[in-house]
N, C-alpha and C positions, 0 to 999 in steps of 0.2 A: 502494499503499503504504501501511495505517493501523495503529500500533498503540494498542491501549487497553486501559490496565490489564493488559498481557502479550497479550491477546488481538492477532490480525492479521487485518484485515479486507481482503480479495483480492479488486477489482472484476475482471468476465469481461474475458480479453484477445480484445480484437477489433482491427481495421484502425478508427485513426479515417477515419471517412466525409470525402469530397473537397471538403463543405461547411464546413471545420469551418477557419476559414482562420485563420492564428496574430491579426489582430488581432480576433479574435471571444473568446478567451480570454483579450489581453493584458492589462494593468494597467498603464492608464498614471498617472504621477504628474505635477500638475500644479505648476509652479510659475511661484509670483508675484514677479519677480526682484526687486522692487525691498525686499521684506521677508524674501527667503529665507537669504542668508550672505553678508556683506561681508568682505569679504578682509583690508582692511587698516582705515583711520580714514575711511572716507569719505562713511559713515553711513546708507549703502543699499546694496540686495545689488547682488553683480558676478559676470560673468561666473568671474573667477576663485574664488571664492566657489562658487559651484556645481561649478565642478569640480574642487574639495577635497571636494565633501561625496557625488562620483559614488558611489566605494564602500559609504559610507551608501543608497543605494539599490538598489546591488544588495544588500546584506544582508536587505532591506526584502522584497523580493521584487520588486521592479519589472520592468517589461519595455518602458515607452514613458517619454520623461521628455519634458515636453509645457510652452516656454518661453512663458509670456504675453509683453509686446510687450516689443522690444530694440530697436527701428530706430533712428532717428535723429529725434527729436522735442520739442517745445517742451513738454513732458508737461503740458496740457491739461487731455487728461485718461488720466493716469500710462499715456501711450504708445498709445495707443488711437485720439493724432493722429499721423501719420505724416507726415513729410519728406521723408525717403532709404528708401523700402525695402532696398535697396541696401547700404544700410552697419552700422553697432552705433552707441546713442546711449553719448556719451565716459562719460559716468555707469555704463555698466556694463563697458566694456571698447571693445575693438576687433572687426572682422572676424580677426584671428591667435589671440585670446584664444579666440573661437566656434569658433574650427579646433581648438585643445586642449579646447575641449570636447566638441565632436564626437567627436574622435577618444576620447575619455579614456568618454563612453557607449561608443561600436563597442565598443572595448578591452573592456568590461561587459559585449559581448553584451546588450546595448539599443538604442534609438532613438530620435534626435533626433526632434522633431517641433515647428514654428516657427507660433505666430498669424500668420495672412494674414487685415487687414484694409484690407476693399477694400469695401466700401460707401460712401467717404471715405478721406477723405484731409486731413492736416494744410492750414490754411488759406496753411499755410508752403513746403507743397510745392511742387518749382518750375514742375508741370502747375497749379498753380488761382493764383500771381504769373502766368503767362503767359493761361491764362483768362479773368484780372478783370482783363488791360491794355488789351483796345482790346474791342470789341464784333466787329470784325471775323478776333481773332488766329483761326492756324488751332487751337486749344487751346479758346476760344470754346467749344466743344460738348462739352468732356469734359468739364466739370461742367452742372447741371441752373439755368437760368437762366431769368426768365420777369419780362417788363414789368409794373409795380402796378398793381393799380386803384384808382382812385378812388370814394372814395365821395361818398352823396350832399350833405355839407358840402363837397363840393371836397381834401379830404386825400389826399394820399399812404396804401395801404392795400397788405399784403402779398395774392403774387396768391389765395390762398383763409385757412382756419382752420386750418389744419395745427398743434400742438401738440408743439415739440421734447420730446422722451421728455423731458430733465431742466428742472425747472421748470417756471414759468407761462409761456413763453415763447414766440413765432410760431416755427418750422421753416422761417422764412424770414428773409434780413440783407438790407437796402439796401444796394446798391455806389455810392456817392456820385460817382464816375467815369463808370462806365458809365449807372446810373441805372436796373439791372435790379438785384431780387434771384438769392442764391442760396439755395437749398434746402441745408437740414442737418436728420437725423434727431436728429441728436444736441447738441452745442459751434457755436454762432456759427464755430468756430475749425477746427470737421469739417465739410466742405463737401460733399455727395453727390454720390460719381461719377453721371457718363449713363450705362449700362451696355448702355444702345439704341447709343452710338457704336461699328461696332466697333473702331479705332483705341483706345479706351482696354479692349476686352473682350484685345483684343492686344498690348498692353501691357502687362495685369495676366497673359497667356501667357508672356510673356516672364518676367516677374520671377521665376514660379513654378518655369519650366525651370532661372532661373541658379540658386537655390535648392538645385534638385533634387541640381545638378549640381556642389554646391560639397557634397553629402553630409546636407543635409538626408533627411530620411525621409515627410514629410509633412506636413502642414499642419490647425491646427484652426481653420476661418473661420469668422473673426464678421459676428453677424449676417447671413450670409449669403444668408437669405430673404428681408432688404428693397429687394434690386437693380432689383423694379422697379417703379414709380410707375404708377398709374394715367392712364392717357390724359386729356389737356385739364384735371389737376387739379383736380377739382372739391371742393369745399368735404365736409370727413369733416361726420357725424353729430352730432350735438347729444348730447351721451353725462357732460357734464358742465354740469346747469344753472348757468346764471349767470355762468359763466367764457368770456371772450373766445377763448380759441381750445380745439380739441376734436382730442383721437389720434386721429392715420390711419392707425393700423394695418391695418385693413379696406381700403385703397384701399395699401396696399403692400406686405402681409405673405402669400407663397405665391401668387403671382400666376403665371398660365400663363407670361409669360415669364422669369420666375425660372425655369423647369424648363426655359427651353428654351437659358439661356445657361446652365448648369448640365450640357447634354447637351456643350453646344458645348467647357466644359472637359474635361470627358473624353474628349472624342474628340480636346482637343488636346494634354492634356496629361494628364491621369488616367492613361488607357491605357498610357502609355508606360513608366508606373515602375511597381515592388511597392510603392507608396506607402500610408500610411493620413493617410486623409482624413474628417472630421466637420465638418457646416458646422453654426453652431447659429444656432436655426430658431426665434423668438420666437413668439408667437400661441398662439390659442384655439379653433382649427379641431380636428372630429377627426380622430385616427388617425391616416385614409386621403387628409390633407394634407402629413400627413409622413409618414407608411409606402413612400410612391411613390421617395420620393429614395435608399430604402435595396433599394429593387427589384429583385433583377439578375431574376427569373426573369422579366421587364418587357425586351424589349429596349427600350422608349421610357424607358425606366428607369435608365438607366447613366446617371448623377449619381456621387454619395455614397456612403462605405458605411456610417454611420449620420448622425445628427445628434442635437443636442443639444435636446428638445423645454422648456415650462418651465410645462406642467399642472401638475405635484406643485410647482412652488413657491409656487405661487394657497391651498395649501390654510390658512392659517394669515395670509392676509391679508386686509382689509377693504376694501369694494366706498364710492367717497364719492372725493373731490376732490385730497386728499392722496396722495400717492406714497407705496407703502412701506407705510399704514397696519396697525397688527398688530392682529390677530382673536383674542385669548386664549382664546376660547372653540369651538376648532374640535374636528368632532368626528373621531375617529380610523373611523368608520363608512364615514364620508367622503376622509378620507386612502385608507383601502384602494379605495374605488372608483377611484382615480386609478391607483393601482399597479397598480392589478389588471387595469383595460379597459387599460392600455398593453401588457404585458406577456402581455396573450391576443394582444388584437387586432395586435397589431407581428407577432406571431409569424401569425397564420391570415390574415395578409395579406400572405407574403413575405418585409416590412423587417427591420430589427437595432434594437435599441436601446442609445442609450449606457445607461449604467448608472451616474448621478452623484447627491450627496446635497450637495455644497458645491462652490466655486469660490469666486473671488474678485469675484462680483458678491451673494453669498449669505452669510448668518450662518452661524455655526453649530450642528449641527444638536445637538449633545450640549446648550445651550441651549437649542435650537426643539423637539426635538422626546421630547430627554430630560431629566436635572435633572442641571444643574451646584454643585448645593446640593455641598460637599465630601466628606457620607458616601452619594452619588448618581452622580460624574459617572465614576468611572471603571466601577462598573457600567452605568451606563445608555448612555458609550461604546461599550464589551463587545458588546452588545445593540443598537444601530448598526452594529457592525462586521458579526454575523453577518445580521440585513434587508441587509445591501447586499451581503455577499457573499456572498449567497442566491439574488439573482435575474440574470435572464437579463439580459443584452446584454456591451457589451465594457466591462470596472471603473475608474474614475477616483474616484482619490483625491487628491483638494487636500493641499499641505502644511502639516502640522497637523494635520490630521485621523484619519492615524493615532499621535496621542498624546493626543487629546480635548481638543486648543486648545477656548476656549471663547468667549462672545462679551464684549466686552472689560467692566471692572467698570461697573456700573450710580451709581458713586458722582461717574464721569464727564463731566465739565458735554462743551455741545453741543461747545464752541468747541473738545475733542478731537479731534474729528472731523475727519479730512481732505479725505473724499470729494468730488470737484464736486458729484455728485450728491446728496449731502446736504445738503450747501449753498445749493444753487439752492432745492429742491422747499424747507425752509426758509427761506430767501428769497421765494422764492415766494409763498407760504403768507401767511406776512406780509406781504406787497405785497395779498394778496386780503383779509384782514380789514381792514388799512388805508381798503381801497377801502368793503366791507360798513356796520364800524361805524364809520366817522369819527374811530378813534381811533391817534395818531401810538403809539402802542407798547402795542397788544392784546395781548391774555393767547396765550402757542405753549405753558406749560407742559405741555398735554396731549398734544403734539404727541412729546414727550420718552419717555416708555414705547418708543411707536411706534420713534422711535428707536434706541432701548436693542435693540430687540429683533426689528431688521429691517434695520437702515442697512448697506456694504457692506462700511464698516470694522470690521467685524466680522469678516472673513474676511481682516482686512487688518493685523494686526499681525505682529511681525519674528518669524519660527519661532524657539523658544527655548531653545536647546542647550543651554545647561549653568546650573549657580547663578551663573556668574562677571558683574561688570558687565556688563549690556544681553542679560543671559541670552546670552552669547554671541556673540552676531549680528553687532556690529560694536565694536571699540574706538574709534569718534567715538559719539559722540550723533546716538541711532537718528530716522531721518528721521519714525516714527511711534513714538510713545511704548509699551514694551516692559508687557503685561499684567503684573499686578505679583504675580502667584503665581508667577512665574518660578523662583523659588527651590524654588520644593519638585515643583513642575513641569515638566520639565524632559526631552528626551530622553534626555539621557546619563545619570541619572537610572530612567530607566525601563529601555533598554537595558540596565542590570544585575539586574532587577528583572522573574521569572520572569511573574512574576502582573500584570504593567501593562499600560496600554490597548495601551502600542506591542508589546508579544510578543505582545497577543493579535490583535493586527492581521497581525501577520507569519506567527503560524498559522495565522489564515482566510488566505489569499496563498496558503499552500503546501496548502491543503484545496481552493481554489477550481481549482486548478490538476489537485490528483490525483483528484477523482471532480467527471468531467465533468457531469454531471446537477445538478452548481448552474450552470453557465453555459449547456448545451443544453436541460437538461429539462424536458419541457411542464408551466406553469405551472399547476398546481389550486387556486385559493384552497378555504377548508372558513372556514365559517363567519362569512359577511361581517361580518354584522349586528354583531358583538358586536362592543361598546364598547371591550375590553377589550385581549384576545387579537390578532393577528393570526399567523393560521395557514394554513401550503400546503405541496401536493406540489410537489417536481421528480422531474420521471419521466423518465428516459431510455431508451425503451423498445430504441433503433438498440443502445444496451451493455448492459443490463435492470441499472439503476443506479436506485433510489427512493428518494428522503429525505423527511422531512416535519421540518416548520420552523416552531416556537411563539416565538414573541415575547413576551411581557407588556408592551405598551406604554399600561398603564393609569396618566396622569396622577394619579390622587386630587385634593389639595390642589396638587401641584407635585411632590410628592417619592414618584413610588408609590404603587401600590397592590397587597398578595400576592391571588390570585385564583384559583382554582379552574378549569377545563379542561378540558372533557369532550370524549374523543378522538372524533371522528367516526365513528361506525357503517362509514360506508366506507371506514374506513383500514384495511387488516388488519395491522396492529402486532405479530402473534403469533411475527415473529423478530427483533424491530424490536431495536436496538443505539444504547444514546446516544455518538453520536460529537463532539459537546463540548459544552459547556457553561459560561456565566459563574455558573453558583449552585454551592448546593452539592451537588446529582445526581452519585451516580459516574460518571462516563463508561465506557461500557460494560453500564446498567444499564439494562436489558428494560422495556418501553411498558405502561405502567397504564394503563385506561381512563377514569380521570382523575386530574389530576395535579394539585400542589398548586405553583406559580410565586409566585420570591418579586417583590419588585420589581422592578422593571429585567432578568430573568431570563429567558434565550433558550438554546432547546436546539436542536437538529439529530438524528433522528433516524436512522442507518439503517437503513430495510426491508428 
């Protein structure tokens, strides 16, 4: 039930269809622990700090709390290099602190999800230490080892031309003691596990059971579609001319053995619990390569509930040698094509979408899609909240997104960036330019706009809780610089303001639970080639509920622009009432044949 200007709209009272599982309509809040909340003066987030904010998450409207890695780790890649899966890194706390957090989350009726990083471990994990100790160690085959190649000059070379995902480096590192190379998709400190070894898989099932029995409610699985490499480890096709190392995603991503392993995971672990499970699945293949992971209508596809695909994360990226190169000239029609394709085809193929715009690996959407100019920021952030909250799929909100946090200030120099990916990409490109130009210090200034726009650190600045020192994040010096705007842009101020971005997000999350068409309705795109307005219908025939979403995404010169939108004749707006807007239109008002939208204005009508 929703009241708008004294008018109450009541949806039909119907029995919820059996396929509407709790996790489909849930709001999942991702916490990046290092930057969330420090309960003391450590300078980085802690589990006790997270526990102190559990009531805040409940107030916002969160159903599931997802923790990025907090396991014991040397922190080569912010915890995605795990040295012990059954203990907590001391920078974050202890297992007893985790138990307290679990109890606090459950007491509020929410669920707690852990990050499962099992494509690789840390090179400091006991498994890898044993594996590299000798050729005949029982755990030698727990990782991917290959003998060197010898080139025509008689020089030792890696087994193939595979490129690490970070920097311009090979995906292989030589071990002097055993005279073989080990494979690492990411850093050399992150050796890949050999999933073809049944002992490895059993060890993973065991640790999943261990966390479920301790009270975890599920897992987000890191790069889970990377876990099967091509037989024989062939060279990757050359797609980066002039570079020694080449991306090998096509020889690793979504291979048939990935599905075999995940079916086994389902049989051995997942089916025994009412758990939440989402797999991170990068790649650029068609929807059907991803829908199969969550298509429960097919007995062969008992694997996961949903996946994180990356197709919509490339709309503003340029192709070329430098990773994360920005393309400021992106077109809205291309952006819409990706979302329309996934919204429509995932439903047609019986799968289920994850619905995310931001996470710890992506920049802030208000800077990326909207405008972070002080006069535009709140309005564009609200429009983006309307967009994401009106898409099919389980909704994921990244910490700070609910208050419209923006990218790091453009004035910050490259030395402020802490992320190993940015550092290695920058240094790798510098080395490549040295080789090409012969210059000791080649010009790198052209990379700064891309780094400022796309770097992962944009989403990793500490959460701005209030206007006190360090934004209330920590009593000590933060591990990463706090955004300069925290005095005026913080959660405490926004919670007191009914017109703030935070208050708007809270309302949208409530509406999403109230109007199930926003979650389950058929997605019907409108005026798909329009380069200014994104419009679509959400039609839930099961409960007789239909909504029209109209969003002004015109960027103009970067500050947006007013546009007119003619409602297609196929839309019956005779009984329409405006449900919510971030603009001046009166809620409860009728739908006109043509509407004028202010910059970054959005509207949702109940038809």
